[in-house]
N, C-alpha and C positions, 0 to 999 in steps of 0.2 A: 809280867805278862807282855808278850811281844804283840804289837799291833802292826799289821802290814799296811803299806801305802797304796796297794792295788785297789782300784775302784771297780773291778769286775773280776770274774773268775779267770778270764783270759789274760788279764794283766798280772795275776799272781805268779810269782816265780816258783820253781821247784822247791827252793828253800822255804819260801812263804808257806807252801802247802804242807811241808813237813812240820813246821812250827805250829801251824793252825790245827793240824790233825792231833798232834800231841796235846796242845792246850785244850782242844775240844774234848778229847777223850777223858782227860783228867777232870774237866768240869762236868761231863756227863755222869761220871761215877759219883763225884762229890755232891752234885745237885739232884741226883736221881730221886724221884718221888716228890720233889718240892713243888712242881707245877700242879700235881694232884692235890696236895695239901692246900695250896693257894686257891685252887678252883673251888674246893669245898669251903674254905674260909670265906670266900667271896659270897657264899650263899647264906651267911650267918643271919642277915637281917631281911632275907627274902620273905615274901608273903607265904602264908600257909595254905592258901586256896581252900579255906573252909575247915581244914583240920585244926586240931589244937596245937600242933607242932608243925614247923616247916621242914623242908627237906634236909637242911643242915642238922637240926635236932633229931630227925628221924634217922639219919645216917649214923650219928653218934650213938643213938640208942641201939641200933643194930649191932654196931661194932662192940659196944660195951657188953651187950648180952653175950656175944661170941667170946669176948675176952674172959668174962666171968664164968663161962661154961667150959673154959680151957680148950677152946678150939685152937687149931694150929694157926700160925701167923698168916699164912696165905688165905685161910678162911676168914680171919679177922679183917684182912684187907678187902676181901670179897664183900663182906658185910659193910665195911666203911664206904666203899666206892661203887657199890652196885647201882646206885641212882645218880652218879656224878653228872650224867648228861640229861637229867630230868628237865632242867630249865631250857635246854636247847630245843628239844622237840619231844614232849611227853609221850606221844603215841608210839614212838619207837626208841624210847630212851634206853631200853634194855640192850638193843643191838648197838646203839651208839656208845653206851658205857662199855660194853664188851669189846668193841673195836679199840677203844682207848686203852683198855686193860690187857689186851691180848698178849703183848710181849712179857707181861709180868705174872700172869696166872697160868697154872697148869690147865690141861684140857678139861678136867671135870669142873673146876671153878669157873673157867671161862664160859663153858656151856651153861652153867647155872645162871650167870649174869646175863648172857645173851637170851635166855628163855624165861627169866623169872616173871616177866610181865604176864605171860599166859598162865603160869602156875599160881600166881597170887589171886587169880580169878576164883580159884577153888575155895577161897576163904571169904568171898564177897557174898555171903548169904544175905537174904533179904534185899537183893539188888536185881536189876534187869540183866546182869552179866551172865554169860554162860559159865557156870561153875564147874562144868565138866570139860572145858576146852582143852585142858592139859592132857586129857586121855589120848589125844592123837600122838602123844609122845610115850605112851605106856611102855613100849618095847625098847625105849632108848636106855642105854646103860646108866645114864645119869638122872633118870626120871625120879627115883626115890630121893636122891641128893637134892634136887631142885625143890621137891615137895617139902623135904625137911627144912631147907633153907627158908622157904617162904613161911612155913608154919612157925618156926622158932626165931627167925631173925628178920622178918619183913612185916608181915601182916599185924604183928603185935607190938609194933614200935611207933605208936602214935600217942603215947601217954605223956602228958605234960608234967606229971608228977614222978616219972621214972628218973632216978638220980644217975644220969649218964656221965661218963668220963669226959673231960675236955679234949679237944682235938690234939693238944700237946701230948696227951698220954699215948696217942697212936703214932706220933711223928717218928719216934725211934724204930718202931716196927716197920713203918713204911720205908724209911731211909735204909734200913738193914736189907729188906727184901729187894727193893728196887735197885740199890747199889750193887747187890750181889748179881742180879740179872744183868745189869749194865756192865759190870766188870767182866762177866763172861763174854758179852757181846764185843767189848773192846778187844779182848784177847783174840777173838775170831777175825776181827777186822784187819 
């Protein structure tokens, strides 16, 4: 690997830029998805905030259920990372998670992640929350998909006895999809 001696963008030569771009593009493809896996792994010992599982375990349960139900790989990644930004700001974690995942998800799964917070309210029976809040999206083409996701892969994934797969099970799926997307982006660049 070539390291340039320039200490600013302006100091970098045309040759430096060519080398840096090639090295960067290669690394982007090889390391694609790694930051997401590390971010989730960093949540392993986080508090559960009253639930019997924390966000790390919840995310693994969601993805494990999707894997065992033979959902496609993009949907499994949707389940795995839909709450990746939960610890940054829980009140809009769906929008934050969707922003991070946008380059890697198709339109439907991106919309599900971006809106799952309002759809999960549908399942908060016996609470003070508006369980009909998602109705404002009733005419949206991904309404049923979001409801399906929350029913089967979100609201039911707080079980400390559910035997979920370890994060390592999902790493090849993450790497495969993210590298594929990144490889396409590098070709366009």
